[in-house]
Every structure is written in structure tokens, then in C-alpha cells.
N, C-alpha and C positions, 0 to 999 in steps of 0.2 A: 625162192628160186622156182622156176617152172620149166616143164619140158615143152617140146614143140607143139604137141596137141593142145596143151593148156593155153599157150600163147596165142595160137590161131583161134581158139574158141573165144578168148577175150577180145581179140580184134573184131571178130564177126558180130560181137554184141554192140559195136559202135553204130550209131544211127547212120544209115546209108551204106554200110559195109556190104560189099558184094563178094569179095574173095581175098584171101591172104595166103602167103607162102613164106617158107624159109628156104633160101637157095645158097648153094655153095658156088661162089663165082670163080673159083679156080677150075672147076669142072663143068659148071653150068647145070649141075644136077639139082633137081627139086628134092629137098630133104623132107618136106611136108607141105601139104596144101589143103585148103578147105574153102568152101563157097561154091558159087555157081556163076555162069555167065561168061567165063573165060577159060581157055585151055591153059592151065597153069604150067604144063610141061613146055609148051611153046613159049609162054611168057618168061619162064625161067631162063631158057636159052637166049632169048632176045635181050632180056634185061641184063643178063651177064655181060653182053657186049657193051651195053650202055655204061655199066659200072667200070668195066676194064678201060674203056675209052676215056672216061672222065678221070680215072686215076692216072692214066698215062699222060693226059694233058696237064694235070696238076703237077706231075713230076717234071715235065718239060718246062713248065713255067716257074719251077722252083718254089711252089706253094707247099707249105708244110701243114697247113690247117687240115683238120679231119672233116670229111663230108658228113653233115648232119642228115640231110636227106636230099633226094632228087625228086622234083615234082614234074610230072607230065600231065598237062591239062588237055583233055579232049572236050568235045562239045557237050558230052553228057556224063563224063567220068573224070575222076582224079586218080592218077596212078602215082603212088608214093613208093620210093625205093630208099631204104635206110640201111647202109652198111653198118654192121655191128661193130662196136668199139672194142669189146672185150673178147669176142670170138672172131679172130682174124679169118678172113676169107668167106664170111657169110654175109648175106643181106636179107632184110625183111622186105617183102613186096606186098603192097596193100592197095586194093582197088575199091573205090567208093563211087556211089552215084552222086554226081555234082548237084543234083536238085534236092537231095535228101541229107547230105552230109555237111557237117560243120568242119571245114578244113583245119582250123586251128585246134579244135578238140581232137580230131583224128591224129594230127601230128603229135600232140601231147600223149595220147594213148599209145601210139607207135613207139615213142621214146620210152614210156613206162614199161611196156612189155619187153622191149629190147634189153633193158637193164636187168630184168629177172630171168631172161632166157638162159637155159642150161642145156648143153648137149651131152 
């Protein structure tokens, strides 16, 4: 098991990693963040709205599947949002350079650290 700082450190070791955060989507509060190139407080609030909207839409559609991750692709970055399965109300946010990162490996690492995250 790992705390927030350990999980963020592991994510930033991924090739192309720029920033990572743990966010409470009930409040929009940033619980921990690391990295550079992005205002993680602003990103936490904005991505909270993305997660809430997707969960609301899934409920309206009657979908019971759990969200594995949400990918937002920019011209030079990947933004991954992964709601935690065992820690209700939290999500991991991961920003990567699209020219340096391997998206498949980044998703695997995000899943791996999510499984050992402890609050």
C-alpha cells in the first residue's frame, strides 16, 4: 500500500509524465499534486466537473459499468482521469507529453498505483 506522495512520485517516473494529482470529486479539492506545466488546483476543479458529468450521464443511461479511465487528447498532451475503485469519491489525474509518453504503459501504471493507493 502507498500514500498519496508515493503514488504521485511513481507516476512522475513514467516516460513523458508532466504532472499527477489525487482529487476528491465530491468537493473538487486537490488532495495532492506533483509535477509542472499545469495549475493542478484549476485542473482539479475542472476535471471534477468532467467526472461528475460522466457519472451522471451513465446513471441516466442505466449503465452500471465502472469507469476505467477518461482520456482527453490534446495536440501535445494526454490527460488521463481515473476514478478510484476502492476509494469512493476520488480520482487520479495524470498529464503526459504525447510526444514522449507511451499511452498504453501510462494507463497500466495509473491502474497499478490506483490499486495500492491508501488514504
